[in-house]
C-alpha positions in Angstrom: 50.6 200.5 -100.5 52.3 203.4 -98.8 54.4 206.0 -100.7 57.4 204.7 -98.8 57.0 201.3 -100.3 56.6 202.7 -103.8 59.7 204.7 -103.3 61.8 201.6 -102.8 62.2 200.2 -106.3 64.0 197.2 -107.6 67.0 197.5 -109.9 68.0 194.4 -111.9 66.0 191.3 -112.9 66.9 189.4 -109.7 65.5 192.2 -107.5 68.7 192.1 -105.3 69.4 195.8 -105.5 67.1 198.5 -104.4 67.2 202.2 -103.5 65.2 204.5 -101.2 64.8 208.2 -100.9 66.6 210.0 -98.0 63.4 211.7 -96.8 60.0 209.9 -96.8 56.9 212.1 -96.9 54.6 209.3 -95.8 54.7 206.8 -93.0 56.4 203.4 -93.4 54.8 200.1 -92.4 56.6 196.8 -92.5 53.9 194.1 -92.7 54.1 190.9 -90.7 56.0 188.1 -92.5 57.9 190.7 -94.6 61.6 191.8 -94.6 62.8 195.3 -95.5 66.1 197.0 -95.8 66.6 200.8 -95.6 69.8 202.6 -96.5 70.5 205.7 -94.5 70.7 208.3 -93.6 67.0 208.3 -94.0 64.2 210.4 -92.3 60.7 209.0 -91.9 57.7 210.5 -90.0 56.3 207.4 -88.4 57.3 203.7 -88.6 55.3 200.6 -87.7 57.2 197.4 -87.7 55.3 194.1 -87.7 57.9 192.2 -89.7 61.7 192.7 -89.9 63.3 196.0 -90.7 67.1 196.3 -91.2 68.6 199.8 -91.4 72.1 200.6 -92.6 73.5 203.8 -91.1 71.3 206.5 -89.7 67.5 206.4 -89.1 65.7 209.6 -88.1 62.1 209.2 -87.0 60.4 212.6 -86.6 57.3 211.4 -84.7 56.8 207.9 -83.6 58.0 204.3 -84.0 55.9 201.2 -83.0 57.4 197.7 -83.0 54.7 195.0 -82.9 55.0 191.8 -80.8 56.6 189.9 -83.7 58.4 192.8 -85.2 62.2 193.3 -85.2 64.5 196.2 -85.9 68.2 195.7 -86.7 70.5 198.7 -87.1 73.9 198.3 -88.7 76.6 201.0 -88.8 
């Protein structure tokens, strides 16, 4: 598990609320058949998307983003 995933922690018993840091020191990978939401503004060195990534507000990628054949990126705001 990447540091980025460990930085996203669940709040509440139902797991419906989460938080993430504004600057990730490690790369982020969204595995196939997984869904992830990031609240921005957020800066991440490299992103690989094989599942579904939803970003609210600003996403800064400092190096590279790769979207797999079945991956999707949705940006809101």
